[in-house]
C-alpha positions as CSV (number, residue, x, y, z in Angstrom):
1,M,66.1,116.3,69.6
2,T,65.3,119.6,68.0
3,E,67.6,122.6,67.3
4,R,66.3,124.3,70.5
5,D,67.1,121.4,72.7
6,A,70.2,121.7,74.9
7,H,73.3,120.0,73.6
8,I,77.0,119.9,74.3
9,H,78.7,122.4,72.0
10,H,82.2,121.7,73.0
11,I,84.4,120.2,75.6
12,N,87.7,121.7,76.8
13,V,90.9,119.6,76.9
14,N,94.0,121.0,78.4
15,V,97.4,119.8,77.2
16,D,101.1,120.6,77.8
17,D,101.9,121.3,74.1
18,L,100.2,121.2,70.7
19,E,103.0,119.5,68.9
20,T,102.1,116.1,70.4
21,A,98.4,116.7,71.1
22,I,97.4,117.7,67.5
23,P,98.7,114.5,65.8
24,F,97.1,112.3,68.5
25,Y,93.6,113.8,68.1
26,R,93.9,114.2,64.3
27,D,95.7,111.0,63.4
28,V,94.9,108.5,66.1
29,V,91.4,109.5,67.1
30,G,90.6,110.7,63.6
31,L,89.2,114.2,64.3
32,P,89.6,117.0,61.7
33,L,91.1,120.4,62.7
34,D,88.6,123.2,62.9
35,P,89.2,127.0,62.5
36,T,90.6,128.3,65.8
37,P,90.1,131.9,66.9
38,E,92.8,133.8,68.7
39,Q,92.4,133.1,72.4
40,G,95.4,134.7,73.9
41,M,96.9,131.3,74.5
42,L,98.0,128.4,72.3
43,S,94.9,126.6,71.2
44,Q,93.5,124.3,68.6
45,F,89.9,123.4,67.9
46,F,88.8,120.0,66.5
47,R,85.5,119.2,64.8
48,I,83.5,116.2,66.3
49,N,80.4,116.8,64.1
50,D,78.5,119.7,62.6
51,R,77.5,120.9,66.1
52,Q,80.3,119.8,68.4
53,Q,83.9,120.6,69.0
54,I,86.9,119.9,71.2
55,H,88.6,123.1,72.3
56,M,92.2,122.3,73.2
57,N,94.3,124.7,75.2
58,V,97.9,124.7,76.3
59,L,97.4,125.1,80.1
60,D,99.1,123.5,83.1
61,D,96.3,121.5,84.8
62,A,95.7,118.4,86.8
63,R,94.4,115.3,84.9
64,A,91.8,113.0,86.3
65,F,92.5,109.2,86.5
66,R,88.9,108.0,85.7
67,G,87.3,111.3,84.6
68,H,86.8,111.3,80.8
69,F,84.6,112.2,77.8
70,C,83.3,109.7,75.3
71,L,83.5,109.9,71.5
72,E,81.3,107.6,69.4
73,V,83.3,106.8,66.2
74,P,82.3,105.2,62.9
75,D,85.5,103.2,62.6
76,F,86.1,101.7,66.1
77,E,88.6,99.0,64.8
78,G,90.6,101.7,63.0
79,V,90.9,103.8,66.1
80,F,91.7,100.6,68.1
81,R,94.6,99.8,65.7
82,R,96.0,103.3,65.7
83,A,95.6,103.7,69.5
84,K,97.3,100.3,70.1
85,E,100.2,101.3,67.8
86,A,100.5,104.6,69.7
87,N,100.5,102.6,73.0
88,A,97.5,104.8,74.1
89,I,95.0,102.2,75.2
90,D,94.7,102.5,79.0
91,T,93.2,99.5,80.8
92,S,94.0,100.7,84.3
93,P,91.0,102.9,85.1
94,W,88.1,101.0,83.4
95,G,89.6,97.6,82.3
96,R,90.2,96.1,78.9
97,V,88.4,96.9,75.6
98,R,85.0,95.2,75.6
99,A,81.7,94.7,74.0
100,L,79.0,96.1,76.3
101,P,75.8,94.2,77.0
102,G,74.0,96.2,74.3
103,G,76.6,95.3,71.7
104,K,78.5,98.6,71.5
105,M,82.3,98.4,71.8
106,Q,84.1,100.5,74.4
107,M,87.7,101.3,75.1
108,F,89.6,104.0,76.9
109,V,92.7,105.8,75.5
110,R,94.9,108.3,77.2
111,D,96.3,111.2,75.1
112,P,100.0,112.1,75.4
113,H,99.1,114.6,78.1
114,G,97.1,112.3,80.4
115,N,93.5,113.1,79.4
116,L,91.3,110.0,79.3
117,I,89.0,109.5,76.3
118,E,86.3,106.8,76.0
119,I,86.0,105.5,72.5
120,A,82.7,103.8,71.6
121,S,81.5,102.2,68.4
122,S,78.6,103.5,66.5
123,P,75.3,101.7,67.0
124,G,75.1,98.5,64.9
125,A,78.8,98.6,63.9
126,T,80.2,95.3,62.6
127,I,83.3,94.2,64.6
128,D,85.6,91.6,63.3
129,S,85.7,88.6,65.7
130,A,89.5,88.5,65.4
131,L,89.5,91.7,67.6
132,F,88.5,89.6,70.6
133,E,91.6,87.5,70.3
134,D,93.8,90.6,71.2
135,D,95.1,90.6,74.7
136,L,93.8,94.1,75.2
137,V,90.2,92.9,74.6
138,E,87.8,91.0,76.9
139,P,86.8,87.8,75.0
140,L,83.2,87.9,76.5
141,Q,80.6,90.7,76.3
142,G,80.1,92.4,79.6
143,S,80.6,95.5,81.7
144,Y,83.1,96.9,84.2
145,R,81.8,96.9,87.8
146,L,83.4,99.0,90.6
147,L,81.8,98.6,94.0
148,P,81.4,101.6,96.3
149,G,84.5,102.3,98.3
150,E,86.7,100.1,96.1
151,D,89.6,101.3,94.0
152,V,89.7,98.4,91.5
153,G,86.8,96.9,89.7
154,A,86.4,93.9,87.4
155,H,84.9,92.8,84.1
156,V,81.6,91.1,84.7
157,P,80.6,88.9,81.6
158,V,77.0,88.8,80.5
159,E,75.5,85.4,80.6
160,P,74.7,84.2,77.1
161,P,71.0,83.7,76.4
162,S,69.9,80.1,77.1
163,A,68.6,78.2,74.1
């Protein structure tokens, strides 16, 4: 991708208050605060990387059950531990934490205001096998399948390669 290619500059997240939202995104998810211009409303920007941000605004708004954005993080296990401690891992929309067929880890966390965030491991990240002993984690690699017209899906394990 070149500098002229389209890319996502920021996503907007609406919250009820900054007092609980800022510590969650900063301390649990691990995003640094970014300078925030005056917007005429309570706001806080977070830096994702050198080109992308989250723009957080205090606005009354509906929250989606399954709608989400995804952050790929370098320390998946650290975010897992902090999210578990904050009771923020939400298995109801997309199931338990899992290793996807390609090997990346995936989990969904809900911020204190009801916004759903997918957290993915960086490509090639090493994950301690002890993580798969946690009740919030699927023991087998696979994906979540939700059939058309259904409200609830299920984890579908990947068959291990035959020897």
